Structure formats: C-alpha cells, structure tokens
C-alpha positions as CSV (number, residue, x, y, z in Angstrom):
1,X,28.2,111.9,92.4
2,X,26.1,111.3,95.5
3,X,23.0,110.8,93.2
4,X,24.9,108.1,91.3
5,X,26.0,106.3,94.5
6,X,22.5,106.5,95.9
7,X,21.1,105.1,92.7
8,X,23.6,102.2,92.7
9,X,22.8,101.4,96.4
10,X,19.1,101.6,95.7
11,X,19.4,99.4,92.6
12,X,21.5,96.8,94.5
13,X,19.1,96.7,97.4
14,X,15.9,96.3,95.3
15,X,17.6,93.9,92.8
16,X,18.6,91.5,95.6
17,X,15.3,91.8,97.4
18,X,13.6,88.4,98.1
19,X,10.6,87.8,95.9
20,X,7.8,86.2,97.9
21,X,6.1,84.8,94.7
22,X,9.1,82.8,93.6
23,X,9.1,80.6,96.7
24,X,9.7,76.9,95.9
25,X,7.0,74.6,97.0
26,X,9.2,71.6,97.7
27,X,7.4,68.7,99.3
28,X,8.5,65.2,100.1
29,X,5.9,62.5,99.1
30,X,5.6,58.8,99.3
31,X,7.3,57.3,96.3
32,X,4.9,55.7,93.7
33,X,4.9,52.0,93.0
34,X,7.2,50.6,90.4
35,X,5.9,48.0,88.0
36,X,7.5,46.1,85.1
37,X,5.8,45.9,81.8
38,X,5.0,42.2,81.3
39,X,5.4,42.3,77.6
40,X,8.6,44.4,77.7
41,X,10.4,42.8,80.6
42,X,12.8,40.8,78.4
43,X,15.3,42.1,75.8
44,X,17.2,40.1,73.2
45,X,19.8,41.4,70.8
46,X,22.2,40.1,68.1
47,X,25.2,41.3,66.2
48,X,23.6,40.2,62.9
49,X,21.6,42.7,60.8
50,X,18.3,40.9,61.3
51,X,17.5,39.2,64.5
52,X,16.2,35.6,64.4
53,X,15.7,32.9,67.0
54,X,19.0,31.3,65.8
55,X,21.3,34.3,66.1
56,X,20.5,35.8,69.5
57,X,23.7,37.2,71.1
58,X,22.3,37.8,74.6
59,X,19.1,38.0,76.6
60,X,18.5,40.5,79.4
61,X,15.7,41.1,81.9
62,X,14.7,43.9,84.3
63,X,15.3,42.3,87.7
64,X,14.6,45.0,90.2
65,X,14.1,48.8,90.7
66,X,14.1,51.0,93.8
67,X,14.1,54.7,94.5
68,X,17.5,55.6,95.9
69,X,16.4,58.8,97.5
70,X,13.2,60.5,98.7
71,X,10.6,61.4,96.1
72,X,9.9,65.2,95.9
73,X,7.4,67.5,94.2
74,X,8.7,71.0,93.5
75,X,6.2,73.3,91.8
76,X,4.3,70.4,90.3
77,X,7.5,68.6,89.1
78,X,8.1,65.1,90.5
79,X,11.7,64.1,90.9
80,X,13.7,61.3,92.3
81,X,16.5,58.9,91.6
82,X,15.7,55.4,90.4
83,X,18.1,52.5,90.5
84,X,17.4,49.7,88.1
85,X,19.0,46.2,88.1
86,X,19.3,44.3,84.9
87,X,20.5,40.7,84.4
88,X,22.1,39.8,81.1
89,X,22.9,36.3,80.0
90,X,25.2,35.6,77.0
91,X,23.8,33.3,74.3
92,X,26.6,33.7,71.8
93,X,30.1,34.0,73.2
94,X,31.2,36.2,70.4
95,X,29.5,39.3,71.7
96,X,30.9,41.0,74.9
97,X,29.0,44.3,74.6
98,X,25.6,44.8,76.1
99,X,23.2,47.6,75.0
100,X,19.9,47.9,76.8
101,X,17.3,50.4,75.5
102,X,14.6,50.9,78.1
103,X,11.8,53.3,79.1
104,X,10.3,54.7,82.2
105,X,6.6,55.5,81.8
106,X,4.4,57.4,84.2
107,X,0.8,56.1,84.3
108,X,-2.3,57.6,86.0
109,X,-4.8,55.5,87.9
110,X,-6.6,54.7,84.6
111,X,-3.3,53.5,83.1
112,X,-3.1,56.4,80.7
113,X,0.4,57.5,79.9
114,X,1.3,60.8,81.4
115,X,4.9,60.8,80.5
116,X,7.5,58.5,79.0
117,X,11.3,58.8,79.0
118,X,13.8,56.7,77.1
119,X,17.3,55.6,78.3
120,X,20.2,53.5,77.0
121,X,22.5,51.5,79.2
122,X,25.7,50.1,77.8
123,X,28.0,47.6,79.5
124,X,30.1,44.5,79.0
125,X,29.7,40.9,80.1
126,X,31.6,39.7,83.1
127,X,34.2,37.0,82.3
128,X,34.6,33.9,84.5
129,X,38.3,33.9,85.4
130,X,38.6,30.1,85.4
131,X,36.8,29.3,82.2
132,X,37.4,32.6,80.3
133,X,33.7,32.5,79.3
134,X,31.1,35.3,79.6
135,X,28.7,34.7,82.5
136,X,25.5,36.2,83.7
137,X,26.1,39.9,84.4
138,X,24.4,42.3,86.7
139,X,24.0,45.8,85.3
140,X,22.9,48.7,87.4
141,X,21.7,52.0,86.1
142,X,20.7,54.9,88.3
143,X,18.8,57.7,86.6
144,X,17.1,60.9,87.6
145,X,13.5,61.0,86.6
146,X,11.6,64.2,86.5
147,X,8.1,64.9,85.0
148,X,5.3,67.3,85.3
149,X,2.8,66.0,87.9
150,X,-0.9,66.1,86.8
151,X,-2.2,64.6,90.0
152,X,-0.9,62.7,93.1
153,X,-2.1,59.2,91.9
154,X,0.4,57.7,89.5
155,X,2.7,54.7,89.1
156,X,6.0,54.1,87.3
157,X,6.3,51.3,84.7
158,X,9.7,50.1,83.4
159,X,10.2,48.2,80.1
160,X,12.5,47.5,77.3
161,X,12.1,49.3,73.9
162,X,11.3,46.4,71.6
163,X,10.6,46.4,67.8
164,X,8.0,44.0,66.3
165,X,10.5,41.3,65.4
166,X,11.8,41.1,69.0
167,X,8.3,41.0,70.4
168,X,7.5,38.1,68.0
169,X,10.6,36.1,69.0
170,X,10.2,36.7,72.8
171,X,6.5,35.7,72.8
C-alpha cells in the first residue's frame, strides 16, 4: 500500500512539473500598417441572379480599420483584433439586408501574399424614422486575426471579395 501511495505521489509531482521547453515567447510588437486594396475597396450587390449596372441593390466601401488591442507574437504566431468600418448605401429600396464578403491579406515587403483570410459580415440598413427610407449605414466588424509570422516586415491589406462581373461594373 505504501508503494502505491508513493508511486501516486511521485506521478503527481512529476506530471505537474513545469516544463522549461514549453515556455511561451509572447512579445508585444508595433502593429503593422493597414492598407485598402484599391481595386477591391468597393462592393456592389443585387437581389437579381445576375448583377448589372441597372439592378444594383446597394454599394458598400471599406471606410476605416484599426487595431483595437496590442499586436502580439506568440511562438511565431501574430495575433490581434482588427475593427473594420464599412459604409453601405442603398441603391434599390427593396433590399434591406447587407452581406459583405471581405478578406484580410498579409503581405511581405515585396508584396507577396503570406496569408489570406476570408470573412463575411451581415447586417441590415438603417431606416430614417421620418421618411421610412433606408439610409447610409455604418457597419462595424471586429475580428481576431492570427497567422504564422515569416518575418517581422509585413502589412495588412483589406478588400472585398469580388467576382469578374462586379469588377467590370465597378471599374
């Protein structure tokens, strides 16, 4: 019985022992610059099956983005919270729902893509109380971004996910 108790105590002590090799290397860093993709800064959508210049339901743009907390590196993993502000304008009063597909890309100093993450923000248009019409609506999305860090020199680029037809109409 003493041997079993001694074994259990030894097991508990060694099993709970602090492992020096598993130390986290958490470091606060200066947050990278945030850029907006010039060709993907505007988004248009429609309720119709095929989008045309004549049936656009709403238009949205990326207005601003900021890091809402410190930027950290933990074991070569960058992480921080990013808050993005979108502005959506109704074109067709029939559509009250807003769906914004966007991406966050991480680029190195040579503009090579290191990582890209996709997000979808859904919201509804604000209604003017007096006129009962949809008005320009601010939409905020706060996301956690995490990616494996290759080196310390990188930047964040935000843009909308656009198909060829939307790119043609916007440009």
